[in-house]
C-alpha positions in Angstrom: 103.3 80.4 156.7 100.6 79.0 154.0 101.3 76.1 152.5 102.9 75.8 149.1 100.0 73.9 147.9 97.5 76.7 148.6 95.9 78.0 145.6 96.0 81.6 146.6 99.1 83.2 148.5 101.4 79.7 148.9 104.0 80.4 151.3 102.9 83.8 152.5 102.8 84.5 156.1 99.9 85.5 157.0 96.9 84.6 160.3 96.6 81.4 161.5 92.8 80.9 160.6 90.3 82.9 160.0 86.4 82.7 160.6 84.9 82.7 157.1 81.3 81.4 157.2 80.6 78.8 154.8 76.8 78.8 153.2 75.8 76.2 155.6 72.4 76.6 158.3 75.1 76.9 161.4 77.4 79.6 159.9 74.5 81.9 158.6 73.4 82.7 162.2 73.4 86.2 162.4 72.3 86.4 166.1 74.9 87.5 168.8 77.5 86.5 165.6 77.1 82.8 165.9 77.6 81.9 162.5 80.9 83.6 162.5 81.8 82.1 166.0 80.6 78.6 164.6 82.7 79.2 161.6 86.1 80.2 163.9 85.4 76.9 165.7 85.4 75.2 162.3 88.3 76.6 161.4 90.4 76.2 164.6 89.8 72.6 164.2 90.6 72.4 160.5 93.9 74.4 160.3 95.1 73.9 163.8 93.5 70.5 164.8 91.8 72.0 168.0 88.6 70.4 169.1 85.3 72.1 169.7 85.3 71.5 173.2 88.6 73.4 173.8 87.4 76.4 172.1 83.4 77.2 173.3 81.9 79.4 171.0 80.3 81.4 173.7 84.2 82.5 174.7 84.8 84.1 171.5 84.5 88.1 171.4 84.1 89.4 167.8 86.1 92.3 167.2 85.5 93.8 164.2 84.2 93.0 160.6 86.2 94.1 157.7 86.0 93.9 153.5 89.6 93.6 151.7 90.2 92.7 148.2 93.8 91.3 147.1 94.9 89.8 144.0 97.4 86.6 144.4 98.9 85.3 141.1 97.2 87.1 138.5 94.7 84.3 138.1 93.7 83.8 141.6 92.7 86.2 144.7 90.8 86.9 147.6 87.6 89.2 147.7 86.0 88.9 151.3 
């Protein structure tokens, strides 16, 4: 369940963490989905406290790519 302090979708049950890349060199690498893998590794640490050495990027298997848009409270939402 998302934290009550999250700006979008507070207290909503959702995925544990995501692999949304940031605009940083290590997460913009398109070859072999490396940027997304690096982002997923970062988010596992941020959201769950799992260190990078426990989740090597070469063991990630990208499954899909999707685009979605969802309103939250009339002011905030997601379009990713």
